[in-house]
A tleap script that builds the chain and sets N, CA, C and O, in Angstrom:
source leaprc.protein.ff14SB
mol = sequence {
  NMET GLU VAL ASP VAL ASP SER LYS ILE PHE
  GLY ARG ASP PHE GLU LEU TYR LYS LYS ALA
  LEU ASP VAL PHE PHE GLN ARG ASN LEU VAL
  ILE SER SER ASN ILE ALA ASN ILE ASP THR
  PRO LYS TYR LYS ALA LYS ASP ILE TYR PHE
  GLU ASP TYR LEU LYS SER ILE VAL TYR GLY
  GLU LYS PRO SER LEU LYS LEU ALA LEU THR
  ASP PRO ARG HIE ILE GLN SER PRO TYR PRO
  ALA PRO PRO LYS PRO GLN VAL TYR TYR GLU
  MET ASN SER PHE SER PRO ASP GLY ASN SER
  VAL ASP ILE ASP THR GLU MET VAL LYS LEU
  GLN GLU ASN THR PHE ARG TYR ARG VAL ALA
  SER GLU PHE ILE SER SER LYS PHE ILE GLY
  ILE LYS ASN THR LEU GLU ARG MET ARG CVAL
}
set mol.1.N position { -11.891 -0.188 13.574 }
set mol.1.CA position { -10.388 -0.297 13.225 }
set mol.1.C position { -9.853 -1.153 14.494 }
set mol.1.O position { -10.102 -0.703 15.613 }
set mol.2.N position { -8.947 -2.669 14.343 }
set mol.2.CA position { -8.833 -3.287 15.459 }
set mol.2.C position { -7.279 -2.324 15.632 }
set mol.2.O position { -6.460 -1.995 14.774 }
set mol.3.N position { -7.315 -2.098 16.956 }
set mol.3.CA position { -6.004 -1.694 18.087 }
set mol.3.C position { -5.242 -2.650 18.255 }
set mol.3.O position { -5.667 -3.699 18.740 }
set mol.4.N position { -3.911 -2.486 17.877 }
set mol.4.CA position { -2.138 -3.417 18.037 }
set mol.4.C position { -1.899 -2.759 18.838 }
set mol.4.O position { -2.307 -1.678 19.262 }
set mol.5.N position { -0.407 -4.193 19.330 }
set mol.5.CA position { 0.450 -2.693 19.890 }
set mol.5.C position { 1.344 -1.999 19.474 }
set mol.5.O position { 2.142 -1.393 20.189 }
set mol.6.N position { 1.315 -2.002 17.802 }
set mol.6.CA position { 1.747 -1.098 17.509 }
set mol.6.C position { 0.949 1.074 18.101 }
set mol.6.O position { 1.299 2.202 18.450 }
set mol.7.N position { -0.391 0.071 17.734 }
set mol.7.CA position { -1.142 1.765 17.709 }
set mol.7.C position { -0.866 2.278 19.093 }
set mol.7.O position { -0.550 3.467 19.126 }
set mol.8.N position { -0.926 1.500 20.512 }
set mol.8.CA position { -0.825 1.329 22.159 }
set mol.8.C position { 0.547 2.221 22.228 }
set mol.8.O position { 0.741 3.152 23.009 }
set mol.9.N position { 1.352 1.786 21.352 }
set mol.9.CA position { 2.934 2.409 21.418 }
set mol.9.C position { 2.927 3.439 20.868 }
set mol.9.O position { 3.268 4.394 21.566 }
set mol.10.N position { 2.590 3.695 19.574 }
set mol.10.CA position { 2.796 4.992 18.570 }
set mol.10.C position { 1.837 5.890 18.570 }
set mol.10.O position { 2.214 7.054 18.434 }
set mol.11.N position { -0.059 5.567 18.756 }
set mol.11.CA position { -0.526 5.679 18.683 }
set mol.11.C position { -1.789 5.412 16.979 }
set mol.11.O position { -1.331 4.966 15.927 }
set mol.12.N position { -3.178 5.777 17.135 }
set mol.12.CA position { -3.762 5.678 16.007 }
set mol.12.C position { -3.418 6.126 14.493 }
set mol.12.O position { -3.707 5.460 13.499 }
set mol.13.N position { -3.008 6.891 14.492 }
set mol.13.CA position { -2.390 7.373 12.879 }
set mol.13.C position { -1.267 6.524 12.482 }
set mol.13.O position { -0.876 6.216 11.355 }
set mol.14.N position { -0.709 6.123 13.959 }
set mol.14.CA position { 0.509 5.477 13.121 }
set mol.14.C position { 0.126 4.308 11.977 }
set mol.14.O position { 0.427 4.296 10.783 }
set mol.15.N position { -0.731 3.218 12.845 }
set mol.15.CA position { -1.731 1.926 11.918 }
set mol.15.C position { -1.212 2.563 10.635 }
set mol.15.O position { -0.254 2.238 9.933 }
set mol.16.N position { -2.156 3.627 10.503 }
set mol.16.CA position { -3.023 3.910 9.338 }
set mol.16.C position { -1.747 4.475 8.511 }
set mol.16.O position { -1.555 4.018 7.384 }
set mol.17.N position { -1.023 5.287 8.947 }
set mol.17.CA position { 0.343 5.128 8.094 }
set mol.17.C position { 1.095 3.981 7.451 }
set mol.17.O position { 1.563 3.882 6.317 }
set mol.18.N position { 1.085 2.859 8.819 }
set mol.18.CA position { 1.660 1.667 8.397 }
set mol.18.C position { 1.339 1.307 7.293 }
set mol.18.O position { 2.092 1.146 6.333 }
set mol.19.N position { -0.789 1.015 7.373 }
set mol.19.CA position { -0.759 0.150 5.987 }
set mol.19.C position { -1.039 1.080 5.000 }
set mol.19.O position { -1.209 0.462 3.948 }
set mol.20.N position { -1.183 2.407 4.823 }
set mol.20.CA position { -1.459 3.497 3.960 }
set mol.20.C position { -0.024 2.871 2.902 }
set mol.20.O position { -0.229 2.717 1.698 }
set mol.21.N position { 1.558 2.514 3.583 }
set mol.21.CA position { 2.489 2.221 2.681 }
set mol.21.C position { 1.999 1.064 1.646 }
set mol.21.O position { 2.008 1.146 0.417 }
set mol.22.N position { 1.616 0.083 2.359 }
set mol.22.CA position { 1.445 -0.939 1.815 }
set mol.22.C position { 0.804 -0.431 0.427 }
set mol.22.O position { 1.258 -1.108 -0.496 }
set mol.23.N position { -0.112 0.550 -0.013 }
set mol.23.CA position { -1.047 0.594 -0.456 }
set mol.23.C position { -0.338 1.383 -1.331 }
set mol.23.O position { -0.569 1.069 -2.499 }
set mol.24.N position { 0.590 2.468 -1.177 }
set mol.24.CA position { 1.251 2.894 -2.273 }
set mol.24.C position { 2.076 2.530 -2.474 }
set mol.24.O position { 2.855 3.121 -3.221 }
set mol.25.N position { 2.355 1.372 -1.927 }
set mol.25.CA position { 3.398 0.267 -3.188 }
set mol.25.C position { 2.980 -0.204 -3.843 }
set mol.25.O position { 3.506 -0.249 -4.955 }
set mol.26.N position { 1.530 -0.991 -3.544 }
set mol.26.CA position { 0.925 -1.463 -4.319 }
set mol.26.C position { 0.767 -1.040 -6.115 }
set mol.26.O position { 0.968 -1.583 -7.201 }
set mol.27.N position { 0.120 0.701 -5.402 }
set mol.27.CA position { -0.030 1.352 -6.780 }
set mol.27.C position { 1.456 1.604 -7.615 }
set mol.27.O position { 1.552 1.580 -8.842 }
set mol.28.N position { 2.322 1.793 -6.886 }
set mol.28.CA position { 3.816 2.035 -7.589 }
set mol.28.C position { 4.289 0.751 -8.403 }
set mol.28.O position { 5.201 0.802 -9.227 }
set mol.29.N position { 3.479 -0.573 -8.048 }
set mol.29.CA position { 3.860 -1.493 -9.082 }
set mol.29.C position { 3.272 -0.955 -10.523 }
set mol.29.O position { 3.730 -0.754 -11.648 }
set mol.30.N position { 1.902 -0.824 -9.807 }
set mol.30.CA position { 0.317 -0.799 -11.062 }
set mol.30.C position { 1.242 0.163 -12.186 }
set mol.30.O position { 1.455 0.003 -13.388 }
set mol.31.N position { 1.687 1.239 -11.205 }
set mol.31.CA position { 2.239 2.429 -12.134 }
set mol.31.C position { 3.135 2.313 -12.810 }
set mol.31.O position { 2.941 2.699 -13.963 }
set mol.32.N position { 4.721 1.676 -12.448 }
set mol.32.CA position { 5.483 1.207 -13.088 }
set mol.32.C position { 5.399 -0.134 -14.402 }
set mol.32.O position { 5.997 -0.309 -15.464 }
set mol.33.N position { 4.200 -0.982 -13.557 }
set mol.33.CA position { 3.673 -1.743 -14.753 }
set mol.33.C position { 3.711 -1.085 -16.138 }
set mol.33.O position { 4.323 -1.314 -17.182 }
set mol.34.N position { 2.680 -0.044 -15.670 }
set mol.34.CA position { 1.902 0.702 -17.615 }
set mol.34.C position { 2.731 1.473 -18.012 }
set mol.34.O position { 2.488 1.877 -19.149 }
set mol.35.N position { 3.986 2.021 -17.379 }
set mol.35.CA position { 5.353 2.711 -17.755 }
set mol.35.C position { 6.007 1.520 -18.802 }
set mol.35.O position { 5.854 1.689 -20.011 }
set mol.36.N position { 6.632 0.490 -18.378 }
set mol.36.CA position { 7.061 -0.558 -18.642 }
set mol.36.C position { 6.897 -1.355 -19.979 }
set mol.36.O position { 7.765 -1.945 -20.624 }
set mol.37.N position { 5.095 -1.172 -20.316 }
set mol.37.CA position { 4.716 -1.484 -20.833 }
set mol.37.C position { 4.253 -0.078 -22.384 }
set mol.37.O position { 3.512 -0.176 -23.362 }
set mol.38.N position { 4.839 0.676 -22.043 }
set mol.38.CA position { 4.664 1.995 -22.913 }
set mol.38.C position { 4.045 1.401 -24.494 }
set mol.38.O position { 2.897 1.554 -24.911 }
set mol.39.N position { 5.402 0.562 -25.319 }
set mol.39.CA position { 5.014 0.459 -26.060 }
set mol.39.C position { 4.871 -1.000 -26.638 }
set mol.39.O position { 5.338 -1.452 -27.684 }
set mol.40.N position { 3.988 -1.705 -25.539 }
set mol.40.CA position { 3.220 -2.398 -26.669 }
set mol.40.C position { 1.974 -2.424 -26.905 }
set mol.40.O position { 1.053 -1.956 -26.234 }
set mol.41.N position { 1.950 -3.110 -28.098 }
set mol.41.CA position { 0.447 -2.820 -28.534 }
set mol.41.C position { -0.773 -3.890 -28.217 }
set mol.41.O position { -0.741 -5.120 -28.180 }
set mol.42.N position { -1.798 -3.013 -28.014 }
set mol.42.CA position { -2.966 -3.347 -27.417 }
set mol.42.C position { -2.893 -3.086 -25.878 }
set mol.42.O position { -3.981 -3.373 -25.380 }
set mol.43.N position { -1.889 -2.591 -24.842 }
set mol.43.CA position { -1.534 -2.746 -23.707 }
set mol.43.C position { -2.733 -1.559 -22.997 }
set mol.43.O position { -2.890 -0.383 -23.324 }
set mol.44.N position { -3.316 -2.191 -22.153 }
set mol.44.CA position { -4.324 -1.299 -21.319 }
set mol.44.C position { -3.570 -0.932 -20.015 }
set mol.44.O position { -3.021 -1.715 -19.239 }
set mol.45.N position { -3.672 0.672 -19.915 }
set mol.45.CA position { -2.956 1.206 -18.532 }
set mol.45.C position { -3.776 0.537 -17.917 }
set mol.45.O position { -4.658 -0.053 -18.542 }
set mol.46.N position { -3.668 0.444 -16.187 }
set mol.46.CA position { -4.405 0.251 -15.481 }
set mol.46.C position { -3.895 1.305 -14.093 }
set mol.46.O position { -2.900 2.029 -14.114 }
set mol.47.N position { -4.837 1.160 -12.965 }
set mol.47.CA position { -4.430 1.415 -11.879 }
set mol.47.C position { -5.677 1.196 -10.626 }
set mol.47.O position { -6.517 0.381 -11.007 }
set mol.48.N position { -5.902 1.645 -9.504 }
set mol.48.CA position { -6.056 1.329 -8.928 }
set mol.48.C position { -6.841 1.623 -8.162 }
set mol.48.O position { -6.106 2.308 -7.451 }
set mol.49.N position { -8.476 1.708 -7.351 }
set mol.49.CA position { -9.062 2.492 -6.951 }
set mol.49.C position { -7.666 2.759 -5.523 }
set mol.49.O position { -7.059 1.915 -4.863 }
set mol.50.N position { -7.604 3.993 -5.511 }
set mol.50.CA position { -6.199 4.113 -4.731 }
set mol.50.C position { -7.383 4.237 -2.852 }
set mol.50.O position { -7.089 3.770 -1.752 }
set mol.51.N position { -8.568 4.995 -3.246 }
set mol.51.CA position { -9.164 5.537 -1.660 }
set mol.51.C position { -9.671 4.103 -1.452 }
set mol.51.O position { -9.218 3.522 -0.466 }
set mol.52.N position { -10.465 3.502 -2.163 }
set mol.52.CA position { -10.872 2.175 -1.527 }
set mol.52.C position { -10.416 1.556 -1.639 }
set mol.52.O position { -11.116 0.544 -1.593 }
set mol.53.N position { -8.928 1.229 -1.895 }
set mol.53.CA position { -8.191 0.053 -1.571 }
set mol.53.C position { -7.769 0.119 -0.297 }
set mol.53.O position { -7.426 -0.850 0.380 }
set mol.54.N position { -7.803 2.186 0.325 }
set mol.54.CA position { -7.228 1.979 1.301 }
set mol.54.C position { -7.846 1.686 2.802 }
set mol.54.O position { -7.358 1.299 3.864 }
set mol.55.N position { -9.343 2.115 2.298 }
set mol.55.CA position { -10.507 1.656 3.797 }
set mol.55.C position { -9.816 0.353 3.567 }
set mol.55.O position { -8.705 -0.069 3.890 }
set mol.56.N position { -10.881 -0.178 2.870 }
set mol.56.CA position { -10.511 -1.827 2.910 }
set mol.56.C position { -9.584 -2.033 3.638 }
set mol.56.O position { -9.924 -2.647 4.649 }
set mol.57.N position { -7.518 -1.554 3.524 }
set mol.57.CA position { -7.209 -2.081 4.575 }
set mol.57.C position { -7.333 -1.280 6.187 }
set mol.57.O position { -6.958 -1.634 7.305 }
set mol.58.N position { -7.743 -0.573 5.897 }
set mol.58.CA position { -8.076 0.512 7.420 }
set mol.58.C position { -9.275 -0.124 8.123 }
set mol.58.O position { -9.468 -0.180 9.338 }
set mol.59.N position { -10.143 -0.652 7.013 }
set mol.59.CA position { -11.824 -0.566 8.098 }
set mol.59.C position { -12.060 -2.082 7.939 }
set mol.59.O position { -12.409 -2.853 8.833 }
set mol.60.N position { -11.789 -2.402 6.543 }
set mol.60.CA position { -11.960 -3.614 6.391 }
set mol.60.C position { -12.613 -4.999 6.958 }
set mol.60.O position { -12.539 -4.953 8.186 }
set mol.61.N position { -13.042 -5.850 6.656 }
set mol.61.CA position { -13.245 -7.501 7.758 }
set mol.61.C position { -11.544 -7.922 7.556 }
set mol.61.O position { -10.998 -7.705 6.474 }
set mol.62.N position { -10.810 -8.524 8.684 }
set mol.62.CA position { -9.815 -8.919 8.532 }
set mol.62.C position { -9.516 -10.510 8.752 }
set mol.62.O position { -9.142 -11.212 9.692 }
set mol.63.N position { -9.966 -10.750 7.062 }
set mol.63.CA position { -9.876 -12.894 7.227 }
set mol.63.C position { -8.692 -13.398 7.652 }
set mol.63.O position { -7.645 -12.802 7.401 }
set mol.64.N position { -8.720 -14.666 8.412 }
set mol.64.CA position { -7.718 -15.041 9.069 }
set mol.64.C position { -7.387 -15.838 7.592 }
set mol.64.O position { -8.108 -16.404 6.770 }
set mol.65.N position { -5.738 -15.553 7.701 }
set mol.65.CA position { -4.555 -16.117 6.697 }
set mol.65.C position { -5.139 -17.590 7.134 }
set mol.65.O position { -5.953 -17.493 8.052 }
set mol.66.N position { -4.898 -18.966 6.666 }
set mol.66.CA position { -5.939 -20.032 6.532 }
set mol.66.C position { -4.362 -21.255 6.243 }
set mol.66.O position { -4.409 -22.044 5.299 }
set mol.67.N position { -3.970 -21.242 6.538 }
set mol.67.CA position { -2.367 -21.962 6.474 }
set mol.67.C position { -3.141 -23.989 6.110 }
set mol.67.O position { -4.300 -24.296 6.391 }
set mol.68.N position { -2.282 -24.813 5.585 }
set mol.68.CA position { -2.436 -26.014 5.473 }
set mol.68.C position { -2.088 -26.503 6.551 }
set mol.68.O position { -1.046 -26.059 7.032 }
set mol.69.N position { -2.756 -27.467 7.221 }
set mol.69.CA position { -2.781 -28.368 8.842 }
set mol.69.C position { -1.943 -29.588 8.251 }
set mol.69.O position { -2.342 -30.422 7.437 }
set mol.70.N position { -1.019 -29.523 8.692 }
set mol.70.CA position { -0.348 -31.097 8.505 }
set mol.70.C position { -0.490 -31.889 9.739 }
set mol.70.O position { -0.908 -33.044 9.817 }
set mol.71.N position { -0.111 -31.165 10.643 }
set mol.71.CA position { -0.305 -31.821 11.681 }
set mol.71.C position { -1.325 -31.143 13.201 }
set mol.71.O position { -1.136 -30.011 13.647 }
set mol.72.N position { -2.223 -31.994 13.700 }
set mol.72.CA position { -3.091 -31.491 14.752 }
set mol.72.C position { -2.480 -30.528 15.647 }
set mol.72.O position { -3.166 -29.542 15.914 }
set mol.73.N position { -1.322 -30.617 16.166 }
set mol.73.CA position { -0.624 -29.505 16.725 }
set mol.73.C position { -0.312 -28.028 16.200 }
set mol.73.O position { -0.119 -26.998 16.846 }
set mol.74.N position { -0.326 -28.304 14.502 }
set mol.74.CA position { -0.088 -26.988 14.578 }
set mol.74.C position { -1.513 -25.918 14.852 }
set mol.74.O position { -2.645 -26.339 15.092 }
set mol.75.N position { -1.152 -24.591 14.755 }
set mol.75.CA position { -2.018 -23.792 14.869 }
set mol.75.C position { -2.100 -22.567 13.762 }
set mol.75.O position { -1.154 -21.996 13.218 }
set mol.76.N position { -3.194 -22.387 13.630 }
set mol.76.CA position { -3.355 -21.694 12.722 }
set mol.76.C position { -3.011 -19.791 12.397 }
set mol.76.O position { -3.243 -19.103 13.392 }
set mol.77.N position { -2.558 -19.081 11.264 }
set mol.77.CA position { -1.640 -17.523 12.044 }
set mol.77.C position { -3.012 -16.953 12.293 }
set mol.77.O position { -4.146 -17.338 12.008 }
set mol.78.N position { -2.491 -15.837 12.964 }
set mol.78.CA position { -3.507 -15.089 13.715 }
set mol.78.C position { -3.379 -13.771 12.516 }
set mol.78.O position { -4.222 -12.892 12.696 }
set mol.79.N position { -2.307 -13.515 11.176 }
set mol.79.CA position { -1.936 -12.777 10.571 }
set mol.79.C position { -3.642 -12.791 10.009 }
set mol.79.O position { -4.548 -13.595 10.224 }
set mol.80.N position { -3.593 -11.624 9.274 }
set mol.80.CA position { -5.140 -11.770 8.794 }
set mol.80.C position { -4.490 -11.506 7.145 }
set mol.80.O position { -3.306 -11.244 6.935 }
set mol.81.N position { -5.602 -11.647 6.012 }
set mol.81.CA position { -4.926 -12.214 4.777 }
set mol.81.C position { -4.255 -10.845 3.957 }
set mol.81.O position { -3.342 -11.524 4.427 }
set mol.82.N position { -3.907 -9.983 3.437 }
set mol.82.CA position { -3.938 -8.560 2.898 }
set mol.82.C position { -5.197 -8.891 1.934 }
set mol.82.O position { -5.424 -9.967 1.381 }
set mol.83.N position { -5.914 -7.767 1.872 }
set mol.83.CA position { -6.648 -7.539 0.629 }
set mol.83.C position { -6.389 -7.397 -0.304 }
set mol.83.O position { -5.181 -7.165 -0.362 }
set mol.84.N position { -6.981 -7.388 -1.496 }
set mol.84.CA position { -6.726 -7.580 -2.833 }
set mol.84.C position { -7.184 -6.004 -3.462 }
set mol.84.O position { -8.330 -5.642 -3.195 }
set mol.85.N position { -6.489 -5.266 -4.115 }
set mol.85.CA position { -6.300 -4.565 -4.785 }
set mol.85.C position { -7.734 -4.549 -5.752 }
set mol.85.O position { -8.186 -5.656 -6.047 }
set mol.86.N position { -8.330 -3.542 -6.163 }
set mol.86.CA position { -9.227 -3.692 -6.482 }
set mol.86.C position { -8.763 -2.760 -8.200 }
set mol.86.O position { -9.426 -1.737 -8.368 }
set mol.87.N position { -7.989 -3.010 -9.057 }
set mol.87.CA position { -7.190 -2.743 -10.434 }
set mol.87.C position { -8.403 -2.479 -11.730 }
set mol.87.O position { -9.161 -3.318 -12.216 }
set mol.88.N position { -8.283 -1.174 -12.034 }
set mol.88.CA position { -9.418 -1.206 -13.524 }
set mol.88.C position { -8.676 -0.618 -14.171 }
set mol.88.O position { -7.707 -0.031 -13.689 }
set mol.89.N position { -9.045 -0.646 -15.786 }
set mol.89.CA position { -8.578 0.209 -16.992 }
set mol.89.C position { -8.807 1.090 -16.982 }
set mol.89.O position { -9.966 1.468 -16.809 }
set mol.90.N position { -7.757 1.913 -17.173 }
set mol.90.CA position { -7.849 2.844 -17.683 }
set mol.90.C position { -8.168 3.033 -19.302 }
set mol.90.O position { -7.444 2.411 -20.079 }
set mol.91.N position { -9.293 3.922 -19.872 }
set mol.91.CA position { -9.940 3.962 -21.129 }
set mol.91.C position { -10.150 5.151 -21.860 }
set mol.91.O position { -11.134 5.231 -22.595 }
set mol.92.N position { -9.177 6.289 -21.728 }
set mol.92.CA position { -8.648 7.403 -21.595 }
set mol.92.C position { -8.720 7.912 -23.599 }
set mol.92.O position { -9.289 8.612 -24.437 }
set mol.93.N position { -7.742 6.981 -23.384 }
set mol.93.CA position { -6.808 7.331 -24.667 }
set mol.93.C position { -6.210 6.259 -25.938 }
set mol.93.O position { -5.242 5.744 -25.378 }
set mol.94.N position { -6.250 5.922 -26.732 }
set mol.94.CA position { -5.380 5.167 -27.894 }
set mol.94.C position { -4.257 5.599 -28.371 }
set mol.94.O position { -4.317 6.823 -28.484 }
set mol.95.N position { -2.890 5.022 -28.827 }
set mol.95.CA position { -2.238 5.256 -29.525 }
set mol.95.C position { -2.758 4.399 -30.871 }
set mol.95.O position { -3.618 3.519 -30.843 }
set mol.96.N position { -2.058 4.850 -32.013 }
set mol.96.CA position { -3.042 3.685 -33.107 }
set mol.96.C position { -2.850 2.211 -32.958 }
set mol.96.O position { -3.574 1.472 -33.624 }
set mol.97.N position { -1.892 1.668 -32.100 }
set mol.97.CA position { -1.831 0.283 -31.997 }
set mol.97.C position { -2.343 -0.025 -30.295 }
set mol.97.O position { -1.980 -0.835 -29.441 }
set mol.98.N position { -3.328 1.038 -30.337 }
set mol.98.CA position { -4.061 0.413 -29.088 }
set mol.98.C position { -3.568 -0.032 -27.795 }
set mol.98.O position { -3.788 -1.080 -27.187 }
set mol.99.N position { -2.658 1.258 -27.415 }
set mol.99.CA position { -2.203 1.054 -26.086 }
set mol.99.C position { -2.482 1.914 -25.419 }
set mol.99.O position { -2.577 2.961 -26.060 }
set mol.100.N position { -2.652 2.000 -24.514 }
set mol.100.CA position { -3.762 3.223 -23.326 }
set mol.100.C position { -2.817 4.086 -22.888 }
set mol.100.O position { -2.943 5.309 -22.941 }
set mol.101.N position { -1.488 3.275 -22.280 }
set mol.101.CA position { -0.487 4.208 -21.749 }
set mol.101.C position { -0.521 5.870 -21.905 }
set mol.101.O position { -0.237 6.272 -23.033 }
set mol.102.N position { -0.743 6.581 -21.198 }
set mol.102.CA position { 0.164 7.818 -21.577 }
set mol.102.C position { 0.935 8.265 -20.692 }
set mol.102.O position { 0.568 8.705 -19.603 }
set mol.103.N position { 2.463 8.162 -21.227 }
set mol.103.CA position { 3.338 8.358 -20.672 }
set mol.103.C position { 3.184 10.288 -19.159 }
set mol.103.O position { 3.460 10.489 -17.977 }
set mol.104.N position { 2.714 10.956 -20.099 }
set mol.104.CA position { 2.871 11.930 -19.273 }
set mol.104.C position { 1.842 11.630 -17.809 }
set mol.104.O position { 2.220 11.927 -16.676 }
set mol.105.N position { 0.950 11.205 -18.015 }
set mol.105.CA position { -0.219 10.684 -17.151 }
set mol.105.C position { 0.366 10.252 -15.797 }
set mol.105.O position { 0.310 10.732 -14.664 }
set mol.106.N position { 0.945 9.170 -16.333 }
set mol.106.CA position { 1.637 8.204 -15.832 }
set mol.106.C position { 2.846 8.839 -14.936 }
set mol.106.O position { 3.000 8.412 -13.792 }
set mol.107.N position { 3.437 9.541 -15.292 }
set mol.107.CA position { 4.664 10.281 -14.560 }
set mol.107.C position { 4.053 11.468 -13.449 }
set mol.107.O position { 4.691 11.931 -12.503 }
set mol.108.N position { 3.114 11.705 -13.707 }
set mol.108.CA position { 2.268 12.364 -12.961 }
set mol.108.C position { 1.389 11.486 -11.632 }
set mol.108.O position { 1.191 11.953 -10.510 }
set mol.109.N position { 0.923 10.033 -12.151 }
set mol.109.CA position { 0.727 9.661 -10.974 }
set mol.109.C position { 1.930 8.956 -10.492 }
set mol.109.O position { 1.787 8.578 -9.329 }
set mol.110.N position { 2.871 8.710 -10.925 }
set mol.110.CA position { 4.141 8.111 -9.894 }
set mol.110.C position { 4.525 9.355 -8.915 }
set mol.110.O position { 4.631 9.530 -7.701 }
set mol.111.N position { 4.628 9.877 -9.722 }
set mol.111.CA position { 5.084 11.661 -8.480 }
set mol.111.C position { 4.262 11.883 -7.395 }
set mol.111.O position { 4.777 12.305 -6.359 }
set mol.112.N position { 3.260 11.706 -7.440 }
set mol.112.CA position { 2.360 12.095 -6.668 }
set mol.112.C position { 2.282 11.136 -5.303 }
set mol.112.O position { 2.112 11.474 -4.131 }
set mol.113.N position { 2.562 9.154 -6.186 }
set mol.113.CA position { 2.393 8.195 -5.304 }
set mol.113.C position { 3.888 8.354 -4.418 }
set mol.113.O position { 4.099 8.015 -3.254 }
set mol.114.N position { 4.640 8.860 -5.200 }
set mol.114.CA position { 5.820 8.819 -4.472 }
set mol.114.C position { 5.915 9.645 -3.478 }
set mol.114.O position { 6.601 9.376 -2.492 }
set mol.115.N position { 5.236 10.766 -3.603 }
set mol.115.CA position { 5.458 12.298 -2.524 }
set mol.115.C position { 4.058 11.250 -1.450 }
set mol.115.O position { 4.799 11.064 -0.484 }
set mol.116.N position { 2.958 10.667 -1.105 }
set mol.116.CA position { 2.303 10.150 -0.392 }
set mol.116.C position { 3.287 9.384 0.511 }
set mol.116.O position { 3.512 9.471 1.718 }
set mol.117.N position { 3.903 8.449 -0.655 }
set mol.117.CA position { 4.861 7.369 0.875 }
set mol.117.C position { 5.938 8.031 1.110 }
set mol.117.O position { 6.391 7.718 2.211 }
set mol.118.N position { 6.609 8.873 0.528 }
set mol.118.CA position { 7.565 9.752 1.645 }
set mol.118.C position { 6.710 10.644 2.939 }
set mol.118.O position { 7.120 10.809 4.088 }
set mol.119.N position { 5.257 11.198 2.271 }
set mol.119.CA position { 4.842 11.369 3.917 }
set mol.119.C position { 4.705 10.823 4.827 }
set mol.119.O position { 5.008 11.146 5.976 }
set mol.120.N position { 3.891 9.285 4.175 }
set mol.120.CA position { 3.908 8.696 5.428 }
set mol.120.C position { 4.932 7.811 6.416 }
set mol.120.O position { 4.928 7.376 7.567 }
set mol.121.N position { 5.895 7.819 5.130 }
set mol.121.CA position { 7.420 7.265 5.858 }
set mol.121.C position { 7.875 7.726 6.912 }
set mol.121.O position { 8.114 7.205 8.001 }
set mol.122.N position { 8.082 9.676 6.170 }
set mol.122.CA position { 8.383 10.793 7.535 }
set mol.122.C position { 7.752 10.281 8.387 }
set mol.122.O position { 8.378 9.581 9.184 }
set mol.123.N position { 6.616 10.392 8.514 }
set mol.123.CA position { 5.745 10.075 9.972 }
set mol.123.C position { 6.466 8.692 10.620 }
set mol.123.O position { 7.381 8.770 11.440 }
set mol.124.N position { 6.022 7.665 10.225 }
set mol.124.CA position { 6.031 6.398 11.008 }
set mol.124.C position { 7.665 6.858 11.642 }
set mol.124.O position { 7.978 6.520 12.784 }
set mol.125.N position { 8.495 7.548 10.872 }
set mol.125.CA position { 10.290 8.145 11.211 }
set mol.125.C position { 10.185 8.601 12.300 }
set mol.125.O position { 10.488 8.016 13.339 }
set mol.126.N position { 9.751 9.682 12.206 }
set mol.126.CA position { 8.825 10.789 13.095 }
set mol.126.C position { 8.384 9.980 14.503 }
set mol.126.O position { 8.541 10.654 15.521 }
set mol.127.N position { 7.972 8.927 14.650 }
set mol.127.CA position { 7.296 7.960 15.611 }
set mol.127.C position { 8.618 7.430 16.504 }
set mol.127.O position { 8.755 7.493 17.726 }
set mol.128.N position { 9.577 6.871 15.471 }
set mol.128.CA position { 10.324 6.106 16.328 }
set mol.128.C position { 11.445 6.692 16.740 }
set mol.128.O position { 12.162 6.105 17.550 }
set mol.129.N position { 12.015 8.815 15.913 }
set mol.129.CA position { 12.751 9.015 16.474 }
set mol.129.C position { 12.651 9.840 17.733 }
set mol.129.O position { 13.603 9.811 18.514 }
set mol.130.N position { 11.381 10.718 18.058 }
set mol.130.CA position { 10.573 11.033 19.430 }
set mol.130.C position { 10.768 9.641 20.165 }
set mol.130.O position { 10.672 10.223 21.245 }
set mol.131.N position { 10.990 8.089 20.607 }
set mol.131.CA position { 10.482 7.278 21.041 }
set mol.131.C position { 12.154 7.474 21.882 }
set mol.131.O position { 12.436 7.713 23.057 }
set mol.132.N position { 13.350 7.155 20.178 }
set mol.132.CA position { 14.134 7.154 20.554 }
set mol.132.C position { 15.116 8.768 21.892 }
set mol.132.O position { 15.828 8.922 22.885 }
set mol.133.N position { 14.425 9.426 20.910 }
set mol.133.CA position { 15.088 10.578 21.652 }
set mol.133.C position { 14.335 10.603 23.293 }
set mol.133.O position { 14.779 11.433 24.087 }
set mol.134.N position { 13.241 9.703 23.725 }
set mol.134.CA position { 12.418 9.580 25.146 }
set mol.134.C position { 13.663 8.323 25.547 }
set mol.134.O position { 13.953 8.096 26.722 }
set mol.135.N position { 14.083 7.845 24.800 }
set mol.135.CA position { 14.434 6.726 25.718 }
set mol.135.C position { 15.902 7.352 25.820 }
set mol.135.O position { 16.490 6.302 26.077 }
set mol.136.N position { 16.841 8.255 25.802 }
set mol.136.CA position { 17.981 8.522 25.670 }
set mol.136.C position { 18.307 9.322 26.539 }
set mol.136.O position { 19.367 9.402 27.159 }
set mol.137.N position { 16.877 10.274 26.633 }
set mol.137.CA position { 16.857 11.724 27.564 }
set mol.137.C position { 15.970 10.376 29.534 }
set mol.137.O position { 15.609 10.843 30.615 }
set mol.138.N position { 15.972 9.829 29.378 }
set mol.138.CA position { 16.048 8.293 30.399 }
set mol.138.C position { 17.093 7.753 31.212 }
set mol.138.O position { 17.119 7.410 32.394 }
set mol.139.N position { 17.937 7.758 30.311 }
set mol.139.CA position { 19.574 6.989 30.363 }
set mol.139.C position { 20.025 7.768 30.973 }
set mol.139.O position { 20.605 7.624 32.049 }
set mol.140.N position { 19.707 9.363 29.997 }
set mol.140.CA position { 20.961 10.321 31.283 }
set mol.140.C position { 20.771 10.408 32.672 }
set mol.140.O position { 21.586 11.011 33.370 }
savepdb mol mol.pdb
quit
């Protein structure tokens, strides 16, 4: 994993939790889409290979985001292009209309994902609170 400024200030775990928030957000979008399409005939429920996606963000290649250069004085972006989540279709059960969304399963996944997001955001928040408290003590 490439060490950046945030990791130097907050520690290596900070980088993992910061990137995990992106994964949880992407998964929330997929789960919400499933719930929104519960009454759509032939809709197939989707999910993200969560662990693989998180590993690809944390340990994966960091390809550079290529920008169109319209002037030779322009410079390329130093920021990596984010990896795309690998989405798969769940083929567990189907209703008579061919829809595979099970509301109970989706609600459990949504609750689990929300819990993971909350834990990661509280970890990040605690790092900022720690720095704030340190700065306040230095000011006294």
